[in-house]
C-alpha positions in Angstrom: 0.0 0.0 0.2 2.8 2.6 0.8 4.1 2.1 -3.1 0.7 2.7 -4.1 0.3 5.8 -1.8 3.9 7.5 -3.2 2.6 6.8 -6.6 -0.9 8.6 -6.3 1.0 11.4 -4.3 3.3 11.6 -7.6 0.1 11.4 -9.6 -1.1 14.1 -8.1 1.7 16.8 -8.5 2.1 15.9 -12.0 -1.5 16.4 -12.6 -1.4 19.9 -10.9 1.7 21.2 -13.2 2.8 21.3 -16.8 6.2 22.8 -16.7 7.5 20.9 -20.1 8.3 23.1 -22.8 7.3 22.4 -26.1 10.7 24.0 -27.8 13.0 21.5 -25.7 10.9 18.3 -26.5 11.8 15.8 -29.2 9.0 15.4 -31.8 7.2 12.2 -31.7 7.1 12.2 -35.7 9.9 12.9 -37.8 8.5 16.3 -39.0 9.1 19.3 -37.3 8.3 23.1 -38.1 10.6 25.1 -35.8 9.6 28.6 -34.2 11.8 30.5 -32.3 11.0 33.3 -29.9 12.8 36.5 -31.0 12.6 39.0 -28.0 13.3 41.9 -30.5 10.3 41.2 -32.3 6.7 42.8 -31.9 3.3 42.4 -32.8 3.5 45.7 -34.9 6.7 44.7 -36.4 5.6 41.1 -37.3 2.6 42.8 -38.9 4.5 45.2 -40.9 6.9 42.6 -42.0 4.2 40.1 -43.0 2.8 43.0 -45.2 5.7 43.8 -47.1 5.9 40.1 -48.3 1.9 40.0 -48.7 0.7 39.0 -52.2 -1.7 41.9 -52.6 1.4 44.1 -52.1 1.9 43.9 -56.1 -1.9 44.6 -56.6 -1.6 47.9 -54.3 1.6 48.9 -55.5 0.0 49.1 -59.0 -2.8 51.2 -57.5 -0.3 53.6 -56.8 1.2 53.8 -60.0 -2.3 54.2 -61.7 -2.9 57.2 -59.5 0.4 58.8 -60.5 -0.2 58.3 -64.1 -3.7 59.5 -63.6 -2.6 62.6 -61.9 0.0 63.2 -64.7 -2.4 63.0 -67.3 -4.5 65.7 -65.8 -1.2 68.0 -65.6 -1.3 67.9 -69.1 -2.0 71.2 -71.2 -4.0 69.1 -73.7 -7.1 66.8 -73.4 -5.3 64.3 -75.5 -2.4 63.5 -78.2 -2.2 66.4 -80.6 -1.9 65.3 -84.4 0.1 66.5 -87.6 -1.4 66.4 -90.7 0.6 66.8 -94.1 -0.6 66.6 -97.7 1.0 67.1 -101.1 -0.8 67.5 -104.5 0.4 67.8 -107.8 -1.7 68.8 -110.9 -0.9 69.6 -114.6 -2.1 72.5 -116.1 -3.8 72.7 -119.2 -2.9 76.1 -120.6 0.8 76.2 -119.3 3.3 73.6 -119.7 4.6 72.3 -116.0 2.7 71.0 -113.0 1.7 72.7 -110.0 2.6 71.5 -106.1 0.4 72.1 -103.7 1.6 71.4 -100.1 -0.7 71.3 -96.9 0.7 71.1 -93.1 -1.5 71.6 -89.8 -1.6 70.5 -86.4 -4.7 69.3 -84.3 -4.8 69.9 -80.6 -7.5 68.5 -78.4 -8.7 71.2 -75.7 -10.1 70.5 -72.4 -13.8 70.9 -71.9 -15.2 73.4 -69.3 -14.4 71.7 -65.9 -13.0 68.6 -67.7 -9.3 69.1 -66.2 -10.5 69.6 -62.8 -12.6 66.8 -62.9 -9.6 64.6 -64.0 -7.5 66.0 -61.5 -10.1 64.9 -58.7 -9.9 61.4 -60.0 -6.0 61.5 -59.5 -6.5 62.8 -55.9 -9.3 60.1 -55.2 -7.3 57.1 -56.9 -4.2 58.1 -54.9 -6.6 58.2 -51.6 -8.0 55.0 -52.5 -4.5 53.2 -53.0 -3.2 54.2 -49.6 -6.5 53.4 -47.6 -7.0 50.1 -49.2 -3.0 49.4 -48.1 -4.4 50.4 -44.8 -7.2 47.9 -44.9 -5.0 45.3 -46.3 -2.5 45.6 -43.3 -5.5 45.2 -40.7 -6.7 42.1 -42.8 -3.0 40.9 -42.4 -3.1 41.8 -38.7 -5.9 39.5 -38.2 -4.2 36.8 -40.0 -1.2 37.3 -37.8 -3.2 37.6 -34.4 -5.0 34.2 -35.2 -2.0 32.5 -36.1 0.1 33.5 -32.9 -3.0 32.6 -30.6 -3.6 29.3 -32.4 0.2 28.5 -31.5 -0.5 29.2 -27.8 -3.3 27.1 -27.3 -2.1 24.3 -29.4 1.1 24.7 -27.3 -1.1 24.6 -24.1 -2.8 21.4 -25.5 0.5 19.8 -26.3 2.3 20.7 -23.0 -0.7 19.0 -21.2 -0.4 16.0 -23.2 3.1 15.7 -22.4 2.7 15.7 -18.4 0.0 13.2 -19.2 2.2 10.8 -20.7 4.8 10.9 -18.1 2.1 10.2 -15.7 0.9 7.3 -17.3 4.6 6.0 -18.1 5.3 6.1 -14.6 1.9 4.4 -13.5 2.2 1.5 -16.4 5.7 1.0 -14.7 4.5 0.9 -11.1 1.8 -1.5 -11.8 3.6 -3.7 -13.7 5.9 -4.3 -10.6 3.1 -4.6 -8.4 1.5 -7.1 -10.5 4.9 -9.2 -10.5 4.7 -9.1 -6.8 1.0 -10.4 -6.8 -0.4 -7.5 -5.4 -2.6 -6.3 -8.1 -4.3 -8.5 -10.9 -2.9 -8.5 -14.6 -5.9 -6.7 -15.5 -4.8 -3.7 -13.7 -1.6 -4.2 -15.9 -3.9 -4.3 -19.3 -5.7 -1.3 -18.0 -2.6 0.6 -17.2 -1.2 -0.2 -20.7 -4.5 0.6 -22.6 -4.4 4.1 -20.9 -0.8 4.7 -21.7 -1.6 4.0 -25.3 -4.2 6.2 -25.7 -2.3 9.1 -23.9 0.6 8.3 -26.4 -1.9 8.5 -29.3 -3.3 11.8 -28.0 0.2 13.3 -27.5 1.0 12.6 -31.1 -2.3 14.4 -32.3 -1.4 17.2 -30.0 2.2 17.4 -31.6 0.4 17.3 -35.0 -2.0 20.3 -34.3 1.2 22.3 -32.9 3.2 21.7 -36.2 -0.2 22.6 -38.1 -0.4 25.6 -36.1 3.4 26.5 -36.6 2.8 26.1 -40.2 0.6 28.4 -40.6 2.1 31.1 -39.0 5.2 30.8 -41.5 3.2 30.3 -44.4 1.4 33.7 -43.5 4.4 35.7 -42.0 7.0 33.8 -44.0 9.3 33.7 -41.2 9.8 31.1 -38.2 10.3 33.7 -35.4 7.4 34.9 -32.9 7.5 37.9 -30.6 8.0 37.0 -27.3 5.1 39.0 -26.2 2.1 39.9 -28.2 -0.8 40.4 -25.7 -2.9 43.4 -26.2 -5.1 46.2 -24.3 -8.7 45.9 -25.0 -10.2 48.8 -27.1 -13.8 48.8 -25.9 -15.9 50.6 -28.4 -19.9 50.3 -28.3 -20.3 50.3 -32.0 -18.4 50.3 -35.2 -17.3 53.6 -36.3 -17.0 55.3 -39.7 -13.1 55.3 -39.5 -12.9 51.8 -39.5 -10.1 51.1 -42.1 -12.4 48.6 -44.1 -15.2 51.3 -44.2 -12.6 54.3 -44.9 -11.0 51.9 -47.8 -14.4 51.2 -49.7 -15.5 54.9 -49.2 -12.4 56.0 -50.9 -13.6 53.6 -53.8 -16.8 55.0 -53.8 -15.7 58.4 -53.9 -12.9 57.6 -56.8 -15.8 56.0 -58.7 -17.9 59.1 -58.3 -14.9 61.2 -59.5 -14.7 59.0 -62.6 -18.4 59.5 -63.3 -18.0 63.5 -62.9 -14.9 63.4 -65.4 -16.8 61.1 -67.8 -20.0 63.6 -67.9 -17.3 66.2 -68.7 -16.5 64.9 -71.9 -20.0 65.6 -73.3 -19.8 64.8 -76.7 -16.1 64.7 -77.4 -12.9 66.9 -77.3 -13.0 70.3 -79.0 -10.0 70.6 -81.2 -7.9 73.5 -82.2 -6.7 73.3 -86.2 -3.9 75.6 -87.2 -1.9 74.9 -90.5 -0.6 76.3 -93.5 -0.6 75.9 -97.3 0.9 76.8 -100.5 1.6 76.5 -104.1 4.5 76.2 -106.4 5.4 75.2 -109.8 6.1 76.8 -113.2 7.0 80.6 -113.5 2.9 81.1 -114.1 1.9 79.7 -110.7 0.9 82.3 -108.1 3.4 80.9 -105.1 1.1 81.8 -102.5 1.3 80.6 -98.8 -1.6 81.0 -96.4 -2.0 80.5 -92.4 -5.5 78.7 -91.4 -6.7 78.3 -87.8 -10.2 76.7 -86.8 -12.0 74.9 -84.1 -14.1 71.9 -84.3 -17.1 71.6 -81.7 -18.5 68.2 -81.4 -22.2 67.9 -80.5 -25.0 65.6 -80.1 -22.8 63.0 -78.8 -25.1 62.2 -75.2 -26.7 59.0 -76.8 -22.8 57.6 -77.2 -21.7 58.8 -74.1 -24.8 57.4 -72.2 -23.6 53.3 -72.1 -20.2 54.3 -70.7 -21.9 56.6 -68.0 -24.4 53.7 -67.2 -21.2 51.4 -67.1 -19.7 53.4 -64.3 -22.8 54.1 -62.4 -23.4 50.2 -62.3 -19.9 50.0 -60.7 -20.6 52.7 -58.4 -24.0 51.4 -57.2 -22.2 48.2 -56.6 -19.8 49.7 -54.4 -22.4 51.2 -52.4 -24.4 47.9 -51.9 -20.9 46.1 -50.8 -20.3 49.1 -48.2 -23.6 48.5 -46.9 -23.0 44.7 -46.5 -19.5 45.0 -45.2 -21.2 47.6 -42.3 -23.6 44.8 -41.4 -20.8 42.1 -41.4 -18.6 44.6 -39.3 -21.3 45.0 -36.9 -22.0 41.2 -36.7 -18.5 40.8 -36.0 -18.2 43.2 -33.5 -21.2 41.8 -31.5 -19.9 38.1 -32.0 -16.6 39.5 -30.6 -18.4 41.3 -27.6 -20.1 38.2 -26.7 -17.3 36.1 -26.9 -15.7 38.3 -24.5 -18.4 37.9 -22.2 -18.6 34.3 -22.5 -15.1 33.5 -21.8 -14.7 35.4 -18.9 -17.7 33.7 -17.4 -16.2 30.6 -18.6 -12.9 31.0 -17.1 -14.0 31.9 -13.7 -16.2 28.8 -13.6 -13.2 26.7 -15.1 -11.0 28.0 -12.2 -13.6 26.7 -9.8 -14.2 23.5 -11.5 -10.2 23.2 -11.6 -10.1 23.8 -7.7 -13.0 21.1 -6.8 -11.4 18.5 -9.2 -8.1 19.1 -7.5 -9.8 18.7 -4.2 -11.4 15.7 -5.5 -8.5 13.8 -6.8 -6.5 14.5 -3.4 -9.6 12.9 -1.7 -9.4 9.9 -4.3 -5.9 9.1 -4.0 -6.2 8.8 0.0 -9.1 6.4 -0.7 -7.2 4.5 -3.2 -4.1 4.0 -0.9 -6.7 2.5 1.7 -8.3 0.4 -0.8 -11.8 2.2 -0.8 -11.6 2.9 -4.7 -10.1 1.0 -7.5 -7.5 1.9 -10.2 -10.2 2.5 -13.0 -12.0 4.9 -10.5 -8.8 6.7 -9.8 -7.8 7.1 -13.4 -11.4 8.6 -14.1 -11.0 11.1 -11.2 -7.5 11.8 -12.7 -8.4 12.3 -16.4 -11.2 14.8 -15.2 -8.6 16.8 -13.0 -6.0 16.7 -16.0 -9.2 18.0 -18.3 -10.2 20.6 -15.6 -6.4 21.9 -15.5 -6.2 22.2 -19.0 -9.6 23.7 -19.6 -8.7 26.6 -17.0 -5.4 27.1 -19.1 -7.4 27.3 -22.3 -9.8 30.0 -21.4 -7.3 31.8 -19.9 -5.2 31.9 -23.7 -8.9 32.1 -25.3 -9.7 35.2 -23.4 -6.3 36.9 -24.3 -7.2 35.8 -27.8 -10.7 37.2 -28.1 -9.4 40.7 -26.9 -7.1 40.7 -30.0 -9.8 39.5 -32.2 -11.9 41.8 -30.6 -9.6 44.7 -31.4 -9.6 43.4 -34.9 -13.2 43.5 -35.4 -13.5 47.2 -34.4 -10.6 47.8 -36.6 -7.6 48.8 -34.1 -4.1 47.8 -35.6 -1.8 46.3 -33.1 
């Protein structure tokens, strides 16, 4: 009985602590995704580094190039490319011998319509604003991916450490029960029971290790790095509702403003561009030609083009209203995400308090059970069941503590707060 009493005390001690480090353990499966803690890293720095290598940056950079091109066009003195025209004509005379040569040369310059250049400048400004705000919105999205990946690693790490602690307990259990069976103090069925429990715990450890490796790989895939910050806890930024300065709303509003500017610029085109025409012409040939040269100037003004412009205006208007509809849906989605994040915080606060109480109760129960086992009042199966409950209660309490910190980060994400 003394040996069993000593074992039960060790069992209780192991169940109350999980001091093993996943970084120092040897993986069971020959596949490892290493992650190192870098004390110089911070959560904002990880987000910035991830954004630099994020696939969307190619597209975002092209938006800035587009905005610069639109701005450059709006600075031009002409509304389009000018054209130079030349012609040469040779004619034979009927009265005099010889030929006459007629030469014409001119230039056609498209002019800005009234208000068109200002409208084009507005498009360039809105395009530039839209490019910047979409970069900020993408950064927030990247922050959400990084936040989720980091806290997922934390959760899987706790589960892995707890599985490691359990396997050590059951390895010692299997060894001690085996010796007791050899001495004839316990039936062989207890040895088989201990072996069964040990194999189940090993299976649980393998699965916990696999989930931890998956979590690490997700992080490295998102960030393109294998280092994590030492501390990434956040302070809760409590907001009663989604504000209009939420980066996602700002981004889509800037897209709407740009599309409205494009619509105004298209309307300013009207029936087309007014063109300034200027040129010279002259004739030369034999001694009887006039040898004259003249300068011509004129203006072409388009009219009656509203029917031809209407389809282009309608197409831009469709895109504009589609963005407006997307903004309304986005606002609803953000409101829903805010509500869920707020509710998750409330639930996990309550769950954490309950989990800590349950942990204390099961610890007390395990203490009583080991005493009962030592005097033969309960059998090994009962002690194992109570031990499993205590282990699960300890794990649940640790998980809830991490989940609460994670939910703070996800709440900040939902209301648009950058790390």
